[in-house]
C-alpha beads as a LAMMPS data file, in Angstrom:
LAMMPS data file: protein, C-alpha beads

146 atoms
145 bonds

1 atom types
1 bond types

-500.0 500.0 xlo xhi
-500.0 500.0 ylo yhi
-500.0 500.0 zlo zhi

Masses

1 110.0

Atoms # bond

1 1 1 157.188 167.699 -315.647
2 1 1 160.389 169.896 -316.845
3 1 1 163.037 168.574 -318.997
4 1 1 165.596 169.148 -315.834
5 1 1 163.380 167.170 -313.846
6 1 1 163.455 164.354 -316.161
7 1 1 166.790 164.828 -316.525
8 1 1 167.302 164.390 -312.851
9 1 1 165.092 160.901 -312.939
10 1 1 167.784 159.895 -316.136
11 1 1 170.485 159.812 -314.643
12 1 1 169.275 158.001 -311.248
13 1 1 168.357 155.627 -313.951
14 1 1 171.510 155.492 -315.303
15 1 1 173.331 155.432 -312.164
16 1 1 170.705 152.401 -311.056
17 1 1 171.562 150.074 -314.268
18 1 1 175.249 150.629 -313.413
19 1 1 174.500 150.004 -309.764
20 1 1 172.253 146.954 -310.615
21 1 1 174.629 145.411 -313.153
22 1 1 177.636 145.704 -310.369
23 1 1 175.376 144.140 -307.927
24 1 1 174.776 140.992 -310.198
25 1 1 177.586 140.696 -310.896
26 1 1 178.854 140.316 -307.351
27 1 1 175.885 137.785 -306.755
28 1 1 176.569 135.747 -309.410
29 1 1 180.374 135.675 -308.839
30 1 1 181.256 136.639 -312.801
31 1 1 183.638 139.152 -313.525
32 1 1 181.955 142.606 -314.948
33 1 1 182.329 143.303 -318.761
34 1 1 184.790 145.992 -318.987
35 1 1 186.505 146.305 -322.333
36 1 1 189.663 148.474 -322.632
37 1 1 188.770 149.311 -319.055
38 1 1 190.305 146.359 -317.348
39 1 1 189.701 147.615 -313.819
40 1 1 186.665 146.570 -312.788
41 1 1 187.336 143.355 -311.845
42 1 1 189.829 144.263 -309.346
43 1 1 188.112 147.315 -308.350
44 1 1 184.763 145.054 -307.311
45 1 1 187.222 142.529 -305.893
46 1 1 188.777 145.065 -303.125
47 1 1 188.111 145.151 -300.077
48 1 1 186.910 148.853 -300.763
49 1 1 184.099 147.000 -302.811
50 1 1 182.157 146.370 -299.556
51 1 1 180.738 149.045 -296.653
52 1 1 180.179 146.192 -293.307
53 1 1 179.955 143.551 -295.231
54 1 1 177.487 144.769 -297.609
55 1 1 178.511 145.396 -301.270
56 1 1 178.400 148.904 -302.553
57 1 1 176.962 148.290 -305.269
58 1 1 173.988 146.582 -303.697
59 1 1 173.822 149.995 -301.313
60 1 1 173.823 152.134 -304.233
61 1 1 171.546 150.180 -306.065
62 1 1 169.293 150.847 -302.664
63 1 1 170.289 154.562 -303.086
64 1 1 169.079 154.929 -306.320
65 1 1 166.068 153.099 -306.050
66 1 1 164.933 155.330 -303.243
67 1 1 166.416 158.537 -304.820
68 1 1 163.768 157.715 -307.808
69 1 1 161.114 157.838 -305.472
70 1 1 161.677 160.685 -304.208
71 1 1 162.302 162.270 -307.306
72 1 1 158.567 161.582 -308.433
73 1 1 157.057 162.948 -304.967
74 1 1 158.753 165.803 -305.365
75 1 1 158.460 166.374 -308.968
76 1 1 154.438 165.279 -308.838
77 1 1 153.755 168.548 -307.095
78 1 1 151.868 169.257 -304.224
79 1 1 151.650 170.416 -300.518
80 1 1 155.208 168.690 -299.546
81 1 1 156.693 168.702 -302.446
82 1 1 159.699 171.447 -301.314
83 1 1 159.929 168.830 -298.726
84 1 1 160.900 165.737 -300.844
85 1 1 162.880 167.992 -302.873
86 1 1 164.987 169.082 -300.128
87 1 1 165.348 165.034 -298.716
88 1 1 166.126 164.339 -302.691
89 1 1 168.880 166.976 -302.681
90 1 1 170.532 165.808 -299.414
91 1 1 170.201 162.426 -300.140
92 1 1 172.068 163.192 -303.937
93 1 1 174.478 165.255 -302.019
94 1 1 175.770 162.460 -299.534
95 1 1 176.032 160.100 -302.586
96 1 1 177.949 162.552 -304.665
97 1 1 180.525 162.868 -301.341
98 1 1 180.420 159.218 -301.048
99 1 1 181.406 158.453 -304.637
100 1 1 183.829 161.130 -304.885
101 1 1 185.606 159.222 -301.708
102 1 1 185.452 156.337 -303.864
103 1 1 186.559 156.964 -306.773
104 1 1 189.884 158.664 -305.015
105 1 1 190.206 155.373 -303.338
106 1 1 190.221 154.207 -307.334
107 1 1 192.448 156.695 -308.567
108 1 1 195.293 157.215 -305.629
109 1 1 194.853 153.653 -303.517
110 1 1 193.869 151.041 -306.504
111 1 1 195.242 152.632 -309.103
112 1 1 192.224 151.256 -311.165
113 1 1 188.814 152.315 -312.559
114 1 1 185.943 150.609 -312.677
115 1 1 183.817 151.950 -315.988
116 1 1 180.440 151.408 -314.079
117 1 1 182.107 152.740 -310.994
118 1 1 182.978 156.069 -312.723
119 1 1 179.350 155.887 -314.825
120 1 1 177.595 156.477 -311.635
121 1 1 179.876 158.865 -310.005
122 1 1 179.248 160.875 -312.901
123 1 1 175.264 160.529 -313.174
124 1 1 175.032 161.133 -309.308
125 1 1 177.315 164.392 -309.650
126 1 1 175.383 165.718 -312.560
127 1 1 171.843 164.887 -310.737
128 1 1 173.050 166.641 -307.612
129 1 1 174.281 169.436 -309.744
130 1 1 170.778 169.593 -311.519
131 1 1 169.032 169.176 -308.005
132 1 1 170.629 172.428 -306.786
133 1 1 169.604 174.001 -309.654
134 1 1 165.661 172.524 -309.186
135 1 1 165.932 173.481 -305.665
136 1 1 166.982 177.110 -306.446
137 1 1 164.271 177.668 -309.167
138 1 1 162.027 180.361 -308.508
139 1 1 159.646 178.108 -310.695
140 1 1 156.637 176.099 -308.581
141 1 1 157.036 172.006 -308.693
142 1 1 154.892 170.059 -310.756
143 1 1 153.654 170.099 -313.911
144 1 1 153.599 173.996 -314.126
145 1 1 155.910 174.139 -317.534
146 1 1 157.593 173.024 -319.921

Bonds

1 1 1 2
2 1 2 3
3 1 3 4
4 1 4 5
5 1 5 6
6 1 6 7
7 1 7 8
8 1 8 9
9 1 9 10
10 1 10 11
11 1 11 12
12 1 12 13
13 1 13 14
14 1 14 15
15 1 15 16
16 1 16 17
17 1 17 18
18 1 18 19
19 1 19 20
20 1 20 21
21 1 21 22
22 1 22 23
23 1 23 24
24 1 24 25
25 1 25 26
26 1 26 27
27 1 27 28
28 1 28 29
29 1 29 30
30 1 30 31
31 1 31 32
32 1 32 33
33 1 33 34
34 1 34 35
35 1 35 36
36 1 36 37
37 1 37 38
38 1 38 39
39 1 39 40
40 1 40 41
41 1 41 42
42 1 42 43
43 1 43 44
44 1 44 45
45 1 45 46
46 1 46 47
47 1 47 48
48 1 48 49
49 1 49 50
50 1 50 51
51 1 51 52
52 1 52 53
53 1 53 54
54 1 54 55
55 1 55 56
56 1 56 57
57 1 57 58
58 1 58 59
59 1 59 60
60 1 60 61
61 1 61 62
62 1 62 63
63 1 63 64
64 1 64 65
65 1 65 66
66 1 66 67
67 1 67 68
68 1 68 69
69 1 69 70
70 1 70 71
71 1 71 72
72 1 72 73
73 1 73 74
74 1 74 75
75 1 75 76
76 1 76 77
77 1 77 78
78 1 78 79
79 1 79 80
80 1 80 81
81 1 81 82
82 1 82 83
83 1 83 84
84 1 84 85
85 1 85 86
86 1 86 87
87 1 87 88
88 1 88 89
89 1 89 90
90 1 90 91
91 1 91 92
92 1 92 93
93 1 93 94
94 1 94 95
95 1 95 96
96 1 96 97
97 1 97 98
98 1 98 99
99 1 99 100
100 1 100 101
101 1 101 102
102 1 102 103
103 1 103 104
104 1 104 105
105 1 105 106
106 1 106 107
107 1 107 108
108 1 108 109
109 1 109 110
110 1 110 111
111 1 111 112
112 1 112 113
113 1 113 114
114 1 114 115
115 1 115 116
116 1 116 117
117 1 117 118
118 1 118 119
119 1 119 120
120 1 120 121
121 1 121 122
122 1 122 123
123 1 123 124
124 1 124 125
125 1 125 126
126 1 126 127
127 1 127 128
128 1 128 129
129 1 129 130
130 1 130 131
131 1 131 132
132 1 132 133
133 1 133 134
134 1 134 135
135 1 135 136
136 1 136 137
137 1 137 138
138 1 138 139
139 1 139 140
140 1 140 141
141 1 141 142
142 1 142 143
143 1 143 144
144 1 144 145
145 1 145 146
């Protein structure tokens, strides 16, 4: 696996961890630890923290899990690697746009930021950028290079 592929999977794990923590705080009914970034509780309790009755953090957790599995399928090589990579890139791009929308809500509607939300938004954005580079790369997928 190449360094770029490992970075993509690592960024996925960062987003997964942030989403897992926010899912835990939602289910356990506890306030997220935010330190000097005190907007986490406010953002988590806003109407935007749910989508059709499902916590956005739980949706993120599920999405990052699917993205990780797709990454493994794409990066292991094989006949369908390009298809898995295209699906991975497409879903990551959708996640990036949704995260951008939620970041807009934080900035211009709620006027508060959640450290974990911003962390996952940065992770999915960087992940998508690296996936575009990976998709456009002339190198074959799999274990063929450094």
